[in-house]
PyMOL Python script that loads the backbone (N, CA, C, O; Angstrom):
from pymol import cmd

cmd.read_pdbstr("""\
ATOM      1  N   UNK A   1     -26.870  63.335 154.762  1.00  0.00           N
ATOM      2  CA  UNK A   1     -27.701  62.160 155.065  1.00  0.00           C
ATOM      3  C   UNK A   1     -28.571  62.078 153.764  1.00  0.00           C
ATOM      4  O   UNK A   1     -29.313  62.949 153.309  1.00  0.00           O
ATOM      5  N   UNK A   2     -28.266  60.632 153.194  1.00  0.00           N
ATOM      6  CA  UNK A   2     -29.938  60.612 151.481  1.00  0.00           C
ATOM      7  C   UNK A   2     -30.766  60.960 152.280  1.00  0.00           C
ATOM      8  O   UNK A   2     -30.766  60.828 153.503  1.00  0.00           O
ATOM      9  N   UNK A   3     -31.495  61.415 151.615  1.00  0.00           N
ATOM     10  CA  UNK A   3     -33.266  61.983 151.307  1.00  0.00           C
ATOM     11  C   UNK A   3     -33.793  61.279 150.093  1.00  0.00           C
ATOM     12  O   UNK A   3     -33.078  61.164 149.097  1.00  0.00           O
ATOM     13  N   UNK A   4     -35.123  60.761 150.137  1.00  0.00           N
ATOM     14  CA  UNK A   4     -35.420  60.048 148.728  1.00  0.00           C
ATOM     15  C   UNK A   4     -35.895  61.311 148.162  1.00  0.00           C
ATOM     16  O   UNK A   4     -36.917  61.817 148.626  1.00  0.00           O
ATOM     17  N   UNK A   5     -35.372  61.769 147.378  1.00  0.00           N
ATOM     18  CA  UNK A   5     -35.814  62.516 145.704  1.00  0.00           C
ATOM     19  C   UNK A   5     -37.536  62.225 145.336  1.00  0.00           C
ATOM     20  O   UNK A   5     -38.157  63.033 144.646  1.00  0.00           O
ATOM     21  N   UNK A   6     -38.115  61.109 145.834  1.00  0.00           N
ATOM     22  CA  UNK A   6     -39.688  61.034 145.301  1.00  0.00           C
ATOM     23  C   UNK A   6     -39.807  60.166 146.647  1.00  0.00           C
ATOM     24  O   UNK A   6     -39.193  59.481 147.466  1.00  0.00           O
ATOM     25  N   UNK A   7     -41.322  60.819 146.191  1.00  0.00           N
ATOM     26  CA  UNK A   7     -41.936  60.043 147.224  1.00  0.00           C
ATOM     27  C   UNK A   7     -42.350  58.532 146.466  1.00  0.00           C
ATOM     28  O   UNK A   7     -42.020  58.187 145.332  1.00  0.00           O
ATOM     29  N   UNK A   8     -43.407  57.534 147.740  1.00  0.00           N
ATOM     30  CA  UNK A   8     -43.096  55.844 147.513  1.00  0.00           C
ATOM     31  C   UNK A   8     -44.291  56.164 146.881  1.00  0.00           C
ATOM     32  O   UNK A   8     -44.922  57.199 147.095  1.00  0.00           O
ATOM     33  N   UNK A   9     -44.575  55.378 146.185  1.00  0.00           N
ATOM     34  CA  UNK A   9     -46.285  55.258 145.522  1.00  0.00           C
ATOM     35  C   UNK A   9     -47.102  54.154 147.234  1.00  0.00           C
ATOM     36  O   UNK A   9     -46.549  53.713 148.241  1.00  0.00           O
ATOM     37  N   UNK A  10     -48.085  54.131 146.915  1.00  0.00           N
ATOM     38  CA  UNK A  10     -48.762  53.740 147.858  1.00  0.00           C
ATOM     39  C   UNK A  10     -49.030  52.058 147.497  1.00  0.00           C
ATOM     40  O   UNK A  10     -49.283  51.266 148.405  1.00  0.00           O
ATOM     41  N   UNK A  11     -48.904  51.465 145.491  1.00  0.00           N
ATOM     42  CA  UNK A  11     -49.077  50.792 145.799  1.00  0.00           C
ATOM     43  C   UNK A  11     -46.965  50.001 146.173  1.00  0.00           C
ATOM     44  O   UNK A  11     -46.754  48.947 146.772  1.00  0.00           O
ATOM     45  N   UNK A  12     -46.134  50.694 145.743  1.00  0.00           N
ATOM     46  CA  UNK A  12     -45.482  49.919 146.057  1.00  0.00           C
ATOM     47  C   UNK A  12     -45.356  49.577 148.144  1.00  0.00           C
ATOM     48  O   UNK A  12     -44.969  48.648 148.852  1.00  0.00           O
ATOM     49  N   UNK A  13     -45.868  50.782 148.338  1.00  0.00           N
ATOM     50  CA  UNK A  13     -46.048  50.479 149.625  1.00  0.00           C
ATOM     51  C   UNK A  13     -46.643  49.290 150.996  1.00  0.00           C
ATOM     52  O   UNK A  13     -46.287  48.872 152.098  1.00  0.00           O
ATOM     53  N   UNK A  14     -48.038  49.121 149.754  1.00  0.00           N
ATOM     54  CA  UNK A  14     -48.798  48.072 150.341  1.00  0.00           C
ATOM     55  C   UNK A  14     -48.493  46.686 149.639  1.00  0.00           C
ATOM     56  O   UNK A  14     -49.236  45.770 149.995  1.00  0.00           O
ATOM     57  N   UNK A  15     -47.414  46.347 148.595  1.00  0.00           N
ATOM     58  CA  UNK A  15     -46.683  45.950 148.166  1.00  0.00           C
ATOM     59  C   UNK A  15     -45.682  45.023 148.914  1.00  0.00           C
ATOM     60  O   UNK A  15     -45.288  43.883 148.669  1.00  0.00           O
ATOM     61  N   UNK A  16     -45.417  45.870 149.870  1.00  0.00           N
ATOM     62  CA  UNK A  16     -44.334  45.223 150.658  1.00  0.00           C
ATOM     63  C   UNK A  16     -44.741  44.828 151.955  1.00  0.00           C
ATOM     64  O   UNK A  16     -44.148  44.155 152.798  1.00  0.00           O
ATOM     65  N   UNK A  17     -45.860  45.366 151.966  1.00  0.00           N
ATOM     66  CA  UNK A  17     -46.631  44.605 153.818  1.00  0.00           C
ATOM     67  C   UNK A  17     -47.775  44.160 153.284  1.00  0.00           C
ATOM     68  O   UNK A  17     -48.889  44.497 153.688  1.00  0.00           O
ATOM     69  N   UNK A  18     -47.530  43.298 152.251  1.00  0.00           N
ATOM     70  CA  UNK A  18     -48.588  42.546 151.295  1.00  0.00           C
ATOM     71  C   UNK A  18     -48.086  40.762 151.749  1.00  0.00           C
ATOM     72  O   UNK A  18     -48.674  39.689 151.611  1.00  0.00           O
ATOM     73  N   UNK A  19     -46.838  41.106 152.282  1.00  0.00           N
ATOM     74  CA  UNK A  19     -46.420  39.407 152.822  1.00  0.00           C
ATOM     75  C   UNK A  19     -46.760  38.784 153.948  1.00  0.00           C
ATOM     76  O   UNK A  19     -46.507  37.630 154.295  1.00  0.00           O
ATOM     77  N   UNK A  20     -47.729  40.162 154.844  1.00  0.00           N
ATOM     78  CA  UNK A  20     -47.809  39.218 155.649  1.00  0.00           C
ATOM     79  C   UNK A  20     -49.106  38.969 156.020  1.00  0.00           C
ATOM     80  O   UNK A  20     -49.199  38.572 157.181  1.00  0.00           O
ATOM     81  N   UNK A  21     -50.529  39.110 155.191  1.00  0.00           N
ATOM     82  CA  UNK A  21     -51.067  39.025 154.433  1.00  0.00           C
ATOM     83  C   UNK A  21     -51.714  37.603 154.705  1.00  0.00           C
ATOM     84  O   UNK A  21     -52.552  37.155 155.488  1.00  0.00           O
ATOM     85  N   UNK A  22     -50.599  36.911 153.268  1.00  0.00           N
ATOM     86  CA  UNK A  22     -49.759  35.495 153.523  1.00  0.00           C
ATOM     87  C   UNK A  22     -49.289  35.138 154.293  1.00  0.00           C
ATOM     88  O   UNK A  22     -48.116  35.270 153.946  1.00  0.00           O
ATOM     89  N   UNK A  23     -49.280  34.613 155.456  1.00  0.00           N
ATOM     90  CA  UNK A  23     -48.847  33.780 156.402  1.00  0.00           C
ATOM     91  C   UNK A  23     -49.463  32.875 156.298  1.00  0.00           C
ATOM     92  O   UNK A  23     -50.636  32.840 155.927  1.00  0.00           O
ATOM     93  N   UNK A  24     -48.250  31.274 156.851  1.00  0.00           N
ATOM     94  CA  UNK A  24     -50.169  30.544 156.559  1.00  0.00           C
ATOM     95  C   UNK A  24     -50.821  29.936 158.189  1.00  0.00           C
ATOM     96  O   UNK A  24     -50.792  30.647 159.194  1.00  0.00           O
ATOM     97  N   UNK A  25     -51.008  29.460 158.186  1.00  0.00           N
ATOM     98  CA  UNK A  25     -51.846  28.702 159.363  1.00  0.00           C
ATOM     99  C   UNK A  25     -50.521  27.956 160.464  1.00  0.00           C
ATOM    100  O   UNK A  25     -49.495  27.639 159.861  1.00  0.00           O
ATOM    101  N   UNK A  26     -50.542  27.745 161.681  1.00  0.00           N
ATOM    102  CA  UNK A  26     -49.178  27.205 162.271  1.00  0.00           C
ATOM    103  C   UNK A  26     -49.891  25.548 162.342  1.00  0.00           C
ATOM    104  O   UNK A  26     -51.016  25.114 162.587  1.00  0.00           O
ATOM    105  N   UNK A  27     -48.670  24.987 162.013  1.00  0.00           N
ATOM    106  CA  UNK A  27     -48.592  23.511 161.853  1.00  0.00           C
ATOM    107  C   UNK A  27     -49.486  23.062 162.558  1.00  0.00           C
ATOM    108  O   UNK A  27     -49.865  23.937 163.337  1.00  0.00           O
ATOM    109  N   UNK A  28     -50.521  21.258 162.794  1.00  0.00           N
ATOM    110  CA  UNK A  28     -51.275  21.264 162.881  1.00  0.00           C
ATOM    111  C   UNK A  28     -51.109  19.448 163.495  1.00  0.00           C
ATOM    112  O   UNK A  28     -51.013  18.628 162.581  1.00  0.00           O
ATOM    113  N   UNK A  29     -51.085  19.005 164.624  1.00  0.00           N
ATOM    114  CA  UNK A  29     -50.354  17.324 164.229  1.00  0.00           C
ATOM    115  C   UNK A  29     -51.629  16.711 165.444  1.00  0.00           C
ATOM    116  O   UNK A  29     -52.059  17.437 166.341  1.00  0.00           O
ATOM    117  N   UNK A  30     -52.042  15.397 165.255  1.00  0.00           N
ATOM    118  CA  UNK A  30     -52.182  14.809 166.220  1.00  0.00           C
ATOM    119  C   UNK A  30     -51.945  14.359 168.364  1.00  0.00           C
ATOM    120  O   UNK A  30     -50.837  14.121 168.844  1.00  0.00           O
ATOM    121  N   UNK A  31     -52.792  14.364 168.904  1.00  0.00           N
ATOM    122  CA  UNK A  31     -52.194  13.650 169.980  1.00  0.00           C
ATOM    123  C   UNK A  31     -52.181  12.121 169.512  1.00  0.00           C
ATOM    124  O   UNK A  31     -52.968  11.501 168.798  1.00  0.00           O
ATOM    125  N   UNK A  32     -50.934  11.707 170.208  1.00  0.00           N
ATOM    126  CA  UNK A  32     -50.605  10.219 170.325  1.00  0.00           C
ATOM    127  C   UNK A  32     -51.762   9.844 171.056  1.00  0.00           C
ATOM    128  O   UNK A  32     -52.769   9.413 170.495  1.00  0.00           O
ATOM    129  N   UNK A  33     -51.670   9.978 172.201  1.00  0.00           N
ATOM    130  CA  UNK A  33     -52.678   9.612 173.158  1.00  0.00           C
ATOM    131  C   UNK A  33     -54.033   9.172 172.923  1.00  0.00           C
ATOM    132  O   UNK A  33     -54.490   8.035 172.805  1.00  0.00           O
ATOM    133  N   UNK A  34     -54.662  10.478 172.874  1.00  0.00           N
ATOM    134  CA  UNK A  34     -56.161  10.654 173.012  1.00  0.00           C
ATOM    135  C   UNK A  34     -56.892  11.456 171.156  1.00  0.00           C
ATOM    136  O   UNK A  34     -57.981  12.021 171.054  1.00  0.00           O
ATOM    137  N   UNK A  35     -55.987  11.256 170.107  1.00  0.00           N
ATOM    138  CA  UNK A  35     -56.410  11.431 168.878  1.00  0.00           C
ATOM    139  C   UNK A  35     -56.648  13.142 168.151  1.00  0.00           C
ATOM    140  O   UNK A  35     -57.031  13.489 167.034  1.00  0.00           O
ATOM    141  N   UNK A  36     -56.104  14.157 169.713  1.00  0.00           N
ATOM    142  CA  UNK A  36     -57.071  14.832 169.635  1.00  0.00           C
ATOM    143  C   UNK A  36     -56.070  16.178 169.098  1.00  0.00           C
ATOM    144  O   UNK A  36     -55.113  16.587 169.755  1.00  0.00           O
ATOM    145  N   UNK A  37     -56.527  16.784 167.719  1.00  0.00           N
ATOM    146  CA  UNK A  37     -56.019  17.972 166.900  1.00  0.00           C
ATOM    147  C   UNK A  37     -55.269  18.971 167.977  1.00  0.00           C
ATOM    148  O   UNK A  37     -55.960  19.612 168.769  1.00  0.00           O
ATOM    149  N   UNK A  38     -53.443  19.113 167.981  1.00  0.00           N
ATOM    150  CA  UNK A  38     -52.393  19.646 168.952  1.00  0.00           C
ATOM    151  C   UNK A  38     -51.668  20.879 168.242  1.00  0.00           C
ATOM    152  O   UNK A  38     -52.078  21.048 167.093  1.00  0.00           O
ATOM    153  N   UNK A  39     -51.060  21.437 168.499  1.00  0.00           N
ATOM    154  CA  UNK A  39     -49.456  21.548 168.156  1.00  0.00           C
ATOM    155  C   UNK A  39     -48.509  21.659 168.560  1.00  0.00           C
ATOM    156  O   UNK A  39     -48.057  22.076 169.626  1.00  0.00           O
ATOM    157  N   UNK A  40     -48.003  21.142 167.394  1.00  0.00           N
ATOM    158  CA  UNK A  40     -46.514  20.003 167.700  1.00  0.00           C
ATOM    159  C   UNK A  40     -45.642  20.498 168.379  1.00  0.00           C
ATOM    160  O   UNK A  40     -45.487  21.712 168.246  1.00  0.00           O
ATOM    161  N   UNK A  41     -44.636  19.661 169.484  1.00  0.00           N
ATOM    162  CA  UNK A  41     -43.845  19.176 170.075  1.00  0.00           C
ATOM    163  C   UNK A  41     -44.957  20.829 171.860  1.00  0.00           C
ATOM    164  O   UNK A  41     -44.424  21.618 172.641  1.00  0.00           O
ATOM    165  N   UNK A  42     -45.634  20.674 171.744  1.00  0.00           N
ATOM    166  CA  UNK A  42     -46.827  20.987 172.932  1.00  0.00           C
ATOM    167  C   UNK A  42     -47.555  20.048 174.127  1.00  0.00           C
ATOM    168  O   UNK A  42     -47.577  18.818 174.083  1.00  0.00           O
ATOM    169  N   UNK A  43     -47.916  20.545 174.782  1.00  0.00           N
ATOM    170  CA  UNK A  43     -48.624  19.331 175.723  1.00  0.00           C
ATOM    171  C   UNK A  43     -49.913  19.244 175.393  1.00  0.00           C
ATOM    172  O   UNK A  43     -50.654  20.207 175.585  1.00  0.00           O
ATOM    173  N   UNK A  44     -50.416  17.962 174.794  1.00  0.00           N
ATOM    174  CA  UNK A  44     -52.487  18.111 174.566  1.00  0.00           C
ATOM    175  C   UNK A  44     -52.633  19.098 175.048  1.00  0.00           C
ATOM    176  O   UNK A  44     -51.758  19.616 175.742  1.00  0.00           O
ATOM    177  N   UNK A  45     -54.077  19.777 174.758  1.00  0.00           N
ATOM    178  CA  UNK A  45     -54.257  20.996 176.018  1.00  0.00           C
ATOM    179  C   UNK A  45     -55.417  19.812 176.178  1.00  0.00           C
ATOM    180  O   UNK A  45     -55.576  19.574 177.375  1.00  0.00           O
ATOM    181  N   UNK A  46     -56.168  19.100 175.432  1.00  0.00           N
ATOM    182  CA  UNK A  46     -57.555  17.796 176.027  1.00  0.00           C
ATOM    183  C   UNK A  46     -57.112  17.245 178.064  1.00  0.00           C
ATOM    184  O   UNK A  46     -57.413  17.472 179.235  1.00  0.00           O
ATOM    185  N   UNK A  47     -55.848  16.083 176.791  1.00  0.00           N
ATOM    186  CA  UNK A  47     -55.196  15.270 177.539  1.00  0.00           C
ATOM    187  C   UNK A  47     -54.575  15.117 178.981  1.00  0.00           C
ATOM    188  O   UNK A  47     -54.739  14.480 180.022  1.00  0.00           O
ATOM    189  N   UNK A  48     -53.756  16.092 178.416  1.00  0.00           N
ATOM    190  CA  UNK A  48     -52.217  16.329 179.517  1.00  0.00           C
ATOM    191  C   UNK A  48     -51.194  15.738 179.331  1.00  0.00           C
ATOM    192  O   UNK A  48     -50.165  15.833 179.999  1.00  0.00           O
ATOM    193  N   UNK A  49     -51.464  14.806 178.031  1.00  0.00           N
ATOM    194  CA  UNK A  49     -49.986  13.762 178.409  1.00  0.00           C
ATOM    195  C   UNK A  49     -48.492  14.937 177.034  1.00  0.00           C
ATOM    196  O   UNK A  49     -48.994  15.628 176.148  1.00  0.00           O
ATOM    197  N   UNK A  50     -47.412  14.908 177.132  1.00  0.00           N
ATOM    198  CA  UNK A  50     -46.652  14.719 176.500  1.00  0.00           C
ATOM    199  C   UNK A  50     -45.425  13.812 175.640  1.00  0.00           C
ATOM    200  O   UNK A  50     -44.862  13.445 176.671  1.00  0.00           O
ATOM    201  N   UNK A  51     -45.085  13.552 175.190  1.00  0.00           N
ATOM    202  CA  UNK A  51     -43.958  12.169 174.385  1.00  0.00           C
ATOM    203  C   UNK A  51     -44.466  10.861 175.256  1.00  0.00           C
ATOM    204  O   UNK A  51     -43.756   9.856 175.285  1.00  0.00           O
ATOM    205  N   UNK A  52     -45.968  10.924 176.103  1.00  0.00           N
ATOM    206  CA  UNK A  52     -46.050   9.278 176.664  1.00  0.00           C
ATOM    207  C   UNK A  52     -46.557   9.805 177.263  1.00  0.00           C
ATOM    208  O   UNK A  52     -47.775   9.794 177.086  1.00  0.00           O
ATOM    209  N   UNK A  53     -46.014  10.615 178.363  1.00  0.00           N
ATOM    210  CA  UNK A  53     -46.579  11.059 180.115  1.00  0.00           C
ATOM    211  C   UNK A  53     -47.255  12.050 180.311  1.00  0.00           C
ATOM    212  O   UNK A  53     -47.113  13.114 179.709  1.00  0.00           O
ATOM    213  N   UNK A  54     -48.007  11.839 181.108  1.00  0.00           N
ATOM    214  CA  UNK A  54     -49.026  12.595 181.904  1.00  0.00           C
ATOM    215  C   UNK A  54     -47.911  13.610 182.050  1.00  0.00           C
ATOM    216  O   UNK A  54     -46.825  13.141 182.389  1.00  0.00           O
ATOM    217  N   UNK A  55     -48.004  15.257 181.803  1.00  0.00           N
ATOM    218  CA  UNK A  55     -47.240  16.217 181.952  1.00  0.00           C
ATOM    219  C   UNK A  55     -48.359  17.250 182.994  1.00  0.00           C
ATOM    220  O   UNK A  55     -48.105  17.400 184.189  1.00  0.00           O
ATOM    221  N   UNK A  56     -49.444  17.825 182.412  1.00  0.00           N
ATOM    222  CA  UNK A  56     -50.175  18.502 182.980  1.00  0.00           C
ATOM    223  C   UNK A  56     -51.820  17.129 183.958  1.00  0.00           C
ATOM    224  O   UNK A  56     -52.030  16.014 183.480  1.00  0.00           O
ATOM    225  N   UNK A  57     -52.378  17.494 184.820  1.00  0.00           N
ATOM    226  CA  UNK A  57     -53.954  16.929 185.174  1.00  0.00           C
ATOM    227  C   UNK A  57     -54.627  17.715 184.342  1.00  0.00           C
ATOM    228  O   UNK A  57     -54.611  18.922 184.585  1.00  0.00           O
ATOM    229  N   UNK A  58     -55.207  17.331 183.433  1.00  0.00           N
ATOM    230  CA  UNK A  58     -57.215  17.699 183.285  1.00  0.00           C
ATOM    231  C   UNK A  58     -57.618  17.192 183.223  1.00  0.00           C
ATOM    232  O   UNK A  58     -57.403  16.117 182.663  1.00  0.00           O
ATOM    233  N   UNK A  59     -58.668  17.608 183.826  1.00  0.00           N
ATOM    234  CA  UNK A  59     -60.475  17.191 184.605  1.00  0.00           C
ATOM    235  C   UNK A  59     -60.895  16.993 183.603  1.00  0.00           C
ATOM    236  O   UNK A  59     -62.075  16.667 183.481  1.00  0.00           O
TER     237      UNK A  59
END
""", "prot")
cmd.dss("prot")
cmd.show_as("cartoon", "prot")
cmd.util.cbc("prot")
cmd.orient("prot")
């Protein structure tokens, strides 16, 4: 079985894990019905519309 000859340094470990710190924020779009900001391909939490029709009733 393969065994490492040397311990990996802290800098190398942190460099490998740092990719998760650079992740971008999720994409946003505006609802065509009410104009609120929402996630794409999801029902608008403000008005309940998706693809031009009411999917859920929001009070």
